[in-house]
N, C-alpha and C positions, 0 to 999 in steps of 0.2 A: 663306424659305431661296433661294428662285428668285430673289429679288432682288441676292442676297449670290453668287448663282455667273453671274449679267450685270453686278454692277459689278466681278469679277475678272476676265471677258470682257475687258470695256472697259479698265482697266488694261493688259491683258498685250497689246492693239490699241496703246493709247500707247505703251507701252516699246517695241514692237516696230518703230515708226515713228517714232518719234523723231529717228534717225540716219537717217533718208530723208532727199533733197534734195526742195526744194522750200518753196513756201510755204503755208503751212494759212490760209485761208478760211473763218471761219466764218458763215453767212447762216441768217438767220430772214424765214420768211413771213411776207406784214401780215395772214392770217388762217389758219383751219383748209381744207385740200382738200376741196371738195365732188366726190362720186362722179365726176361730169361733169369733171374737171377734172386738168393735169396738172401739172408741175412743166418749168420753163427758166430754163437760167443765162445770164445772158450776158457774156461778157470783152470789153473794149474795151482792146487792144492799142495802144501808140505803136510807136516806131522797135524793129525789132528785127534780130539779122543775117541777112543773104539765107541760106536752108539752116536757120535754125532751126526748132523745129517746139513748142508748146505743148501738154503735153498733163495732162490734167484727170483724177484721179482725183477716188473718195472716201476716206475714211481708212479705212477696210477694201479698200481695194485693188482696188473694181472699177473697170473704166475706163468715163468717161463719155464722154469723145472727146477728138480728138486734133488740133487745128490747125493744117495746114499753108499759111501766107501767100505761098507763090511768086506771080509776078509783078506783086510790089509794089517799085517804084522806087527805087532806095538813096536811104535819108535819110526816104523819106515814113513817115506809120504805116502798120499793117497794117492796122486795121480794126476793126468789131466783129460780131462771131460770136454767134450760138446755139444753146447745144448742151440738147439734151433729157437728163431727170435722169430716171433709174427713180423714180416715189412709195413703191416700199418704202426706197429710202433719207433719204426725211423720215423724223425722230423727234422726234416733240412740235415740229412745228413750223419745226423747223431739218436745216440740213445743211452738214455740213464736207466742204472738201474741198480737196486736195494738189494744186497746181498746180506743175508741171516747164517748165523752160526745155530744150530738150535741142540743143545743138548739137555739132557733130561728135561725141566720145566722151562730153563731159562731158556731164553734167545737175547744174542748180543752178536758186536758186531764180528766177523773174525780179525785177527790177528795179524801182521804182514806173514809171520813165517805162519799162517794156515793157510791164509790167502794169497800163494805166492807173486800172479796174474790174474789180468783178465784183457781179452784181446777180440777186439771186434772183426770179422771179416767177413766176403761177400763170398757165395758158394752156387754154383748151378741152382735153378729150383726142381731139377729134375720133374718136368711137368712133361 
């Protein structure tokens, strides 16, 4: 019975977020976490409009972080950014993120040229 409830909850989340703007990225850890390790996601950004903001959230809606690459010369790549991910968001060594590009009053999925790559890595937790 608990499995049925969990599956129904997951389905409800998918239906709720299906119409939300952004690109969904499914990532897999290379191995299980040890107790003294954490998780980080690394985003490599290409050329984006001045004033654009990249927002990274879990599928459940929890904000992982926001990237505001100001000071980048027009036409240059925005660079690589690393965000810490709460380990409770990892399930079965998997993590799904919704990445949205916000510019002005609009929100949309970043293109492949704007969001070049997304990588998940295991890091020391620093406790």
